[in-house]
N, C-alpha and C positions, 0 to 999 in steps of 0.2 A: 585449308588449314584454319580458316577463320573460326570454324566451329570449335576446333580443339583449343584455339587461343581463348575463345570466350569461356569455355569450360575451365581452362586453367586459371583465368581471371576470377571466375566464381569461387573455385576452391581456395584461391589465394586470399580473397577478401574474407571468406568464411573463417579460414584458419587464423588470420590476423586478428579478427574480432574475437574468436574463441580464445586466442592467447591472451588478449586483453582481459577477458573474463577470468581465465584461469589464474593469471597473476594476481588480480584483485581479490578473488575469493581465497587465495592461499596466504595472503598477508595476515600476520598476527595482529590482534587487537585486544590486548588484555585490559580488563577494567582496572580502575584505581583500587588501591588497597582498602580505602575507607569510602563509605557512601557520603555524598554531599548532604550536609544538614541544612535544610532550607524548607520554607513553607511550600506546599505542593497542592495544586488543584487538579482533580481529575474531572474532565468534562465529557459527558456522553449525550449525544443527540438521539432521540428515540421517537419513532412514529409507529403505532400499532405493533408493539413488540411484546404483547402479553405472554406469548409462548416462551420468550427467551430472557426477558428483563430480570426475572427473579434470580436466575442462575448468575447473570452478570453482576447484579447487586451483591449477591452472597459472596462472590469472589472479591469484590471491591471492599466490602466492610471487614474482610478478614486479612487485610494487608498488615504486614509486620512493621510497617513504617509508623512512627509515633502518631497516635490519633490526634493529638493537639496540634500537629503540624500538617495535617492532611484534611482536605475538604473534598467532598464528592458532590458534583452538581449534575443532575439529570435534567436535560432540557426536553420537555415534551412538545413535539411539533404537531399539535392538534390531533392527537390519537382519538380514534373512535371505538377503541376496545377498552380493556381493563388496565392498560399500562399505567395510567395516573394512579389508580387505586393501589396497585402493587407497589409503586414507588412511595406513595404516602404511608403505606404500612411499614416500610423500612425506615423512612425518615422519622417516624414517631418513636422508634427505638434506637436510632443512631443519630446523635446530635450533629455529627459532622457530615451528614448526608442531607442535601437540600433539593427540592423540586422547583424547577422554573417552568412555567407554562407560557408558551408563545402566545396563546389566546389572551392571556392576562396582560401581556406587554404591549399589544397592538395599540390600544387606546392611550395607555400611559406614556408611551414613547412619543406620541404625536404632541403631547403637552409639554415636553421638556424644552428648555431653552438651549439651543445648540451652542451658545457661547459658553455654557457651563460644562460642556463635555470635553473629554480628552480628544486629542487630534484624531486618534483611531476611531473614536465613536462618531465624530463629525463626519468622517469619510464614510462610515457605515451608513449613516442616515442619508447621505447624499447619493449613494449607489445602491441599487436594488440587487440583493444577493439571492442566489438560489436557496431553496428550502433548507438543505442541510447546513450550508455555510452560514445562513442566517441564524439557525439554531445554535450552532457551535459558537458563533460570534457573541450571541446573547449570554451564553454560559461563560465564555472567557471574560467578557466585560463585567460580569457579576462576580467573578472569582477574585480571590485575594492572594493566591500563591505566586511565588516568584518563578516557579517552574510549572508549566501547564502540561498535563498528560491528557491524551485523547485516545479513547477506544470506542468500539461500536457496541450497540445494545445487545447484539447477539453473540458477543465475545465473552469468554471466560479467561480471566487473568490469573496467573499463579499468585500465591499470597505474598511472595517476595518481589513482585513485579516492580513496584515503585522503588523499593530499597535498592534492588540490583540495577535498575536502569539508571538511577542517580549515580552509581559508581562510574559511569562512563562520562559524566560531566566533569569538567575542570574549568579553570578560569578562562580558557579560550574556546570552549565548546558551547555552541548555541542550540544544537539540536541533536537528539539521539533517536535513531530508528531501530525498532525491535522487530524480531521475527514473528510472523503470524502463520500458524499451522491450521490445516483443515482437520477437524475431528469427525471421524466417521465410525459407524457401527453397522455391520452388515451392508457395506457400501455396494452400490450398483457400479457397473462398469464406468458410467459417466462420472460418478463421484470419485472413483479411483483415479481416473485420468485427470480430473480437476485437482486432486490432491498432489499428483506428481507434477503437474504444471505449476502449482503453487510453490512447491519446493524449488523448481527451477527459477521462479520469480525471486525467491529469497536469495538464490545464488547471484542473480543479476543485481539485486539490491545491494548486497555486500560488496560485490565487485566494483560497481560504480562508485560507491561511497569511498571505498579504500583507495581507488585510483583518482580521487578528487574529480570525478566526472559523474555526478549522480544521475542515475537513469530512472529509478522508480522507488516507491515506498508503499507501505500498506497502512491504511488508516487505523487499523486495529491496535497498533502499538507505536505511538509517537510521543515524544516529549520535547518541549522547546521552551526557551525563556520568554516570559511574559513581555519583557522589554522589547523583544524582537517583534512580537505581534503589534505592539504599540508603534514602534518605529516605522514599520512597513505599512501602517494603516490597515491592519487586519487583512482580511481576504479581498479587499476592494480591487486589487490589481488582477485577481483571478476570478472575480465575480461573474465574468461572462461565461464561465464553464459550470455546468451542473455538477460535474464530478471534479476531482482534483484537489480536495482539501488535504490530500496526502502527497501525491507526486508533484503537482504544480506548486504546492506550498514548499516542498523540498527544493524545487528549482529556484523559487523566489529567494529563499534564504541563502542558497549557494551563490546566486548571481548578484544579489543586491546588498549583501552584508559581508563582513570579513570573519564572521564566526565559523568555527570548525563544525563539521557534521560527522558524527560517529555512528557506526553500526554496532549494536549490542548483540553479540553472538553467544552469550552465555546460555547453556542448556537449561538453566533455572527459570528463564523468563519467556519461554514460548507461550504466547497468547494463542488461544484456539478459537475457531469460529466454525459455523456449520456451512456445508456446501449447498448449492441449489439441489432441490430434490428431483427435478425433472428438466427436460430440455428447454421448456418455455422459461422457467426461472433462470436457467443458465444463460439463455439468449439475452434476456432483459438485463441481467446483472452485468454481463460482459460488454454489451453495447454501452451501458452507462460508464463502465470503467474505461473503455477505450475512447470514449468521447473526449476525454481530457487531452488525449494525445494530439488533438488539433492545435493545441496551444503550447506544445513542448518547444523548448529552444531549438533553433535550426540544427545545432550540433547533435542534439539528442535524436531529432527526426532523421538526420543523416545516418546515425549509428543504426537505428532500427531499420531504416530502408535497406542499408547494405546487408544487415543481418538476415532479414526476412527474404529479400529477393535472392540472395545467394543460396539460402536454405531451399527455397522453392525451386530454383534452377537446378540444383544438384539432385533433388528428388525427381524432377520431371525429365532430366536429361537422358536417362536410359530409354524411356519410352519414345522420346522425340528422335533420338538417333536410331533406334530400332526401326522406326517407320520411314525416316527420310535420309538418314546418314548411317547406314548399317556398318560402314567401315570404322566408325568411332564408337560402336556399341560397347566394346570391351573397355575402352578408356573411361566411359561414363560409369560403368560398373565399378571400376577401380576408384574413381573420384567419390562415388556415393559410399563405397566401403570405407574410405578414409574419413569422410564426414561422420558416418555412424560410429566408427571407432573412436573418433575424437569426442563425440557427444557422450559416449559411455564413460570415457575417462573423466570428463569434466563433471558429470553428475555424480559419479562415484567419489571423486575428490571432494566435491561439495558436501556429499553425505557424511564423509569422514570428519570434515571440519565443522559442519553445522549440526551434526548429530541427528540426522533424519534417516529413516530406512530407505534402502534402495534395492530393487529387485529387477532383474532382466526380463521377468515374465511379461510385463506390460510395456517394455521399452519401445517396440515398433508401433503398437497402437498409440502410444503417447506421441511419438514423432509425427504421425499423421494427424492426430488430434491437435497438436500444437500448431501445425501448419494451417489447419482449418480455422482454428480460433483466431490466430493472429492475422492471417491473410484475408479470410472471408469476413468474419465478424469485425475485425479491426478496420477493414476498409469501409464496411457498411456504417460503422459508427460515425464516419465523417459525413454521411449523407442523410441520416434519419434523425428525428428528434427523440430524446430520451427523457425519462422522469425518474425521480428518486424512489418514491413509493406510491403504490396505487391508493 
């Protein structure tokens, strides 16, 4: 009976965590009637992004938010392609767009008097930051806006992105997390599975935030108060992780401040990004993303451990019982069927609330892909070294 009890425990853990996600994603979160009127800085870190940066800049300069209250800062992290030239061509015709070159800051920073810097700047110069966090930090320190927006150089934002995200801020809100979608054209099977997995990540993002237990965030659509960045000493407390300028930063704001965090689920503000084009790119990108999970709060680690282990156990249990415990084979099929049925309901519900497409065509391949990504690559990310860009 120990086998049956173990399987029962597995399905119980899985369904409890699934219920947690279902409750969170189902909670309503309407934006405020009016957009917050405040100075805004959009900061983008870029390295060797000549293929994508123009589309990103074009979407940023077309924002509906008043131009006199909006500045755009592109931080070039030693690009060796035409990224700088493309940004300069835009900055010459858009006065609120500015280029910051990391290579120009290296020597000038060393000459500054630390006593004249803000506390967050002092901490920054005392702690070595990974490349992307360093670039973002320089952009934020050079910015003037009270609200800092962050997106990636390969992202395209809708023209109402800033205006609509600000509608989720109120006097108690310190951070707003937006949805990030994969944009595909003639997608391969790999890219289709990545797209579905990304939708599921958005479900987890909303569920965690709505349940006041933040799990993850996506760096392509974030906004937070500049005063929080200063109060927490910037990214110094998470500088030991190459990745994590999104999810680890989310955890820091949640655990170290009393500010509220909100998820912006308006269909108007979906930011889009490109998926990896092949398995090698996918492998490198997800190793980098998962590497931040080493530094998650223990409660978050416990959640993901229970989620992934129970998921894996329910998938493998029919094979294990068929080989060694055939008397329990039909029970394991029942449990696996319950798990798959619950997953379908959750993703369908999420698609209705968050307005993304859902088809059963790729459901089973996605389930297997999700296991491989989170169990295999997620585990390896704790063992190997990773880098931001080559």
